[in-house]
C-alpha positions in Angstrom: 3.7 -46.1 -78.1 -0.2 -46.1 -77.0 -2.0 -42.7 -77.6 -1.2 -40.5 -74.4 -4.2 -39.0 -74.4 -6.5 -42.4 -73.8 -5.6 -42.3 -70.2 -7.6 -39.2 -69.6 -10.7 -41.1 -71.1 -13.4 -42.4 -68.4 -14.8 -45.1 -70.8 -16.8 -47.4 -68.6 -16.5 -45.4 -65.5 -19.2 -44.3 -63.4 -19.2 -40.8 -61.8 -21.7 -39.0 -59.0 -21.2 -35.3 -59.3 -23.1 -33.1 -56.9 -24.2 -29.6 -57.3 -24.7 -30.4 -60.7 -27.6 -28.1 -61.5 -25.2 -25.2 -62.7 -21.9 -23.8 -63.0 -18.8 -26.5 -62.1 -21.1 -29.5 -61.6 -23.0 -28.8 -64.5 -19.9 -28.3 -66.5 -18.0 -31.6 -65.3 -21.1 -33.8 -66.1 -21.0 -32.5 -69.3 -17.2 -33.2 -69.5 -17.1 -36.7 -68.2 -20.1 -37.7 -70.3 -18.0 -36.4 -73.4 -15.2 -38.9 -72.6 -17.1 -41.8 -72.0 -18.5 -41.8 -68.3 -22.0 -42.5 -67.0 -23.0 -39.5 -64.8 -25.2 -39.6 -61.9 -26.1 -36.0 -61.5 -27.0 -34.7 -58.1 -28.6 -31.4 -56.9 -31.8 -29.8 -55.0 -33.0 -28.3 -58.2 -34.4 -31.5 -60.1 -35.8 -29.7 -63.1 -32.5 -28.5 -64.1 -31.3 -32.0 -63.5 -33.6 -33.5 -65.9 -33.0 -30.6 -68.2 -29.2 -31.6 -68.2 -30.2 -35.3 -68.4 -32.2 -34.9 -71.4 -29.3 -32.6 -73.2 -26.5 -34.8 -72.5 -25.5 -38.4 -73.2 -25.3 -40.9 -69.9 -26.3 -38.2 -67.8 -28.8 -39.4 -64.9 -30.7 -37.0 -62.6 -31.0 -37.8 -59.1 -32.4 -35.1 -56.8 -30.3 -34.9 -53.7 -30.1 -32.3 -50.9 -26.7 -33.2 -49.3 -27.5 -31.8 -46.0 -30.0 -34.9 -45.5 -28.1 -37.9 -44.7 -30.9 -40.0 -46.1 -30.5 -38.4 -49.3 -26.8 -38.9 -49.6 -27.5 -42.6 -48.8 -29.9 -42.9 -51.5 -27.6 -41.1 -54.2 -25.1 -43.8 -53.3 -27.4 -46.5 -53.2 -29.2 -45.6 -56.2 -25.8 -45.3 -58.0 -24.5 -48.6 -56.9 -28.0 -50.5 -57.7 -28.3 -48.7 -61.6 -24.8 -49.3 -62.3 -23.2 -51.9 -59.9 -20.2 -49.5 -59.0 -18.7 -45.9 -58.4 -15.5 -44.8 -59.7 -15.5 -41.1 -59.3 -17.2 -39.0 -56.9 -17.0 -35.2 -57.0 -17.8 -33.4 -54.3 -19.0 -30.0 -55.7 -22.2 -28.9 -53.9 -21.2 -25.6 -51.9 -22.9 -22.3 -50.6 -21.5 -19.1 -49.4 -22.2 -17.2 -46.4 -21.5 -13.0 -47.5 -21.4 -11.6 -43.9 -19.0 -10.1 -41.4 -18.1 -12.9 -38.9 -19.0 -10.4 -35.8 -22.5 -10.3 -37.5 -23.2 -14.1 -38.5 -25.9 -16.0 -37.3 -24.5 -19.0 -35.7 -27.2 -21.2 -37.4 -25.9 -20.0 -41.0 -22.5 -20.9 -39.9 -23.6 -24.4 -39.3 -25.4 -24.6 -42.2 -22.6 -23.4 -44.7 -20.3 -26.1 -42.7 -22.9 -28.7 -43.1 -22.9 -28.3 -46.9 -19.1 -27.3 -47.8 -17.9 -29.8 -45.2 -19.6 -32.6 -43.5 -21.7 -33.6 -46.5 -18.5 -33.9 -48.3 -16.9 -36.4 -45.8 -20.4 -38.6 -45.4 -20.6 -39.0 -49.4 -16.6 -39.9 -49.7 -17.3 -42.3 -46.7 -20.1 -43.8 -48.2 -18.7 -44.1 -51.7 -15.2 -45.2 -50.4 -17.2 -48.4 -48.7 -18.3 -49.5 -52.5 -14.8 -48.4 -54.1 -12.7 -50.4 -51.7 -14.2 -53.5 -52.8 -13.4 -52.8 -56.5 -10.3 -54.3 -58.2 -9.9 -50.4 -59.5 -10.6 -48.4 -56.3 -11.7 -45.3 -56.9 -11.3 -40.9 -57.3 -12.8 -38.9 -55.1 -12.4 -34.9 -55.9 -13.4 -32.5 -53.5 -14.0 -28.8 -54.8 -12.4 -26.7 -52.4 -11.1 -23.0 -53.0 -8.3 -20.6 -52.6 -10.1 -19.4 -49.5 -9.2 -22.9 -48.2 -5.7 -21.6 -48.1 -6.0 -18.0 -47.6 -8.6 -15.6 -45.9 -11.5 -14.0 -48.2 -12.1 -10.6 -46.6 -13.0 -8.3 -47.7 -15.1 -10.5 -49.5 -16.2 -12.0 -46.3 -17.3 -15.3 -46.0 -16.5 -16.9 -42.5 -18.3 -20.2 -42.7 -17.3 -20.7 -46.1 -13.4 -20.2 -45.6 -13.5 -22.2 -42.7 -15.2 -25.2 -44.3 -12.9 -25.0 -47.6 -9.7 -25.1 -45.0 -11.1 -28.0 -43.4 -11.8 -29.7 -46.7 -8.2 -29.4 -48.2 -7.0 -31.2 -44.8 -9.7 -33.9 -44.7 -8.6 -34.4 -48.6 -5.0 -35.3 -47.0 -6.5 -37.1 -44.1 -8.5 -39.4 -46.3 -6.1 -39.9 -49.0 -3.7 -41.3 -46.3 -6.4 -43.6 -45.1 -7.6 -45.0 -48.2 -4.6 -45.3 -50.3 -4.2 -48.6 -49.4 -7.6 -49.6 -50.9 -6.7 -47.8 -54.4 -8.7 -44.7 -53.7 -7.2 -41.6 -54.4 -8.8 -38.6 -53.0 -7.9 -35.0 -54.4 -9.0 -31.5 -54.2 -9.2 -28.6 -56.6 -9.0 -25.1 -55.3 -10.5 -22.8 -57.9 -10.3 -18.9 -57.8 -13.1 -16.8 -58.8 -15.0 -18.7 -61.4 -17.7 -17.2 -63.3 -20.8 -19.3 -61.9 -24.3 -18.4 -60.1 -21.9 -18.2 -56.8 -20.1 -15.5 -58.2 -22.6 -13.7 -61.0 -23.6 -10.8 -58.6 -20.0 -9.8 -57.5 -18.7 -10.1 -61.1 -21.6 -7.7 -62.4 -20.7 -5.3 -60.0 -17.8 -2.9 -61.0 -16.2 -3.0 -57.7 -16.4 -6.5 -57.1 -15.2 -7.5 -60.4 -12.2 -4.8 -60.3 -11.2 -6.5 -56.9 -10.9 -9.9 -58.5 -9.1 -8.4 -61.4 -6.5 -6.4 -59.3 -5.9 -9.4 -57.0 -5.6 -12.2 -59.9 -2.5 -12.2 -61.7 -4.0 -13.3 -64.9 -6.5 -10.2 -64.3 -9.4 -11.8 -64.7 -12.1 -14.8 -63.0 -11.8 -17.9 -64.8 -14.5 -19.3 -67.3 -15.9 -22.6 -66.1 -14.4 -25.0 -68.4 -11.1 -23.7 -67.5 -11.3 -26.0 -64.6 -11.7 -29.1 -67.1 -7.9 -29.9 -67.4 -7.3 -30.4 -63.9 -10.8 -32.1 -63.2 -10.3 -34.8 -65.7 -6.7 -35.3 -64.7 -7.8 -36.1 -61.2 -10.8 -38.3 -62.5 -8.8 -40.8 -65.1 -5.9 -42.6 -65.2 -3.9 -39.9 -66.3 -3.7 -39.1 -62.5 -2.8 -42.5 -61.4 -0.3 -41.5 -58.9 -1.8 -38.2 -57.4 -3.3 -38.6 -54.1 -3.6 -36.3 -51.2 -3.0 -33.1 -53.4 -4.9 -29.7 -53.7 -4.7 -28.3 -57.3 -5.0 -24.5 -57.8 -6.8 -23.5 -60.6 -6.6 -19.7 -59.5 -5.1 -17.5 -62.3 -2.1 -17.2 -60.0 -3.9 -15.9 -56.9 -2.0 -18.2 -54.3 1.2 -17.4 -56.1 1.2 -13.7 -54.9 
């Protein structure tokens, strides 16, 4: 019997990861590199990407603002020109809008939808056009949220919640449309993870206690605790999984 762990490796695979300058994206870049992938790490903060690239084997930096169509096109085209293929796309770039819906500026709402939903569609579309011509297809992973399934109030995030809900169903739709090309499309729905996006909330006594009270495991996640689900969806270990959203949430959605 062959080594069952071998199916989790990404040797020879090329992966694009957005939002890779910190948090889940940075951790995923390091994870994929450690199991043999070549990683194109994308984000706005080029200095952080360069540091990541210098410190991590087979990670290449590519500055990208996902709200720019031209930047998204450049990211995909640069990856194809340098490495000849795209096997995995992780749509991880995201922002939040911590404000009550009644007070939110419409332009801010649009900006969150653009980053958290529209850019994910466009990068998936661009990547799928390449993946469908490859014998091995590909894997697209959208980083959604538990708030793609349930509201976030009293931690108000109207645009974020709307975008993540859209991303969960977009994942299903793209999975159905692109299965015939051998392209798998799945999503992760993290609960509260200790990253820059949640640092202020977790640092505050009331915010931390609210997370602990509402999470059955009674704590936020460490960023590395998404590794298992992320690698499952990216690798051949998940070759028969598509259209799914896996919650990595300490039991939040089971309540």
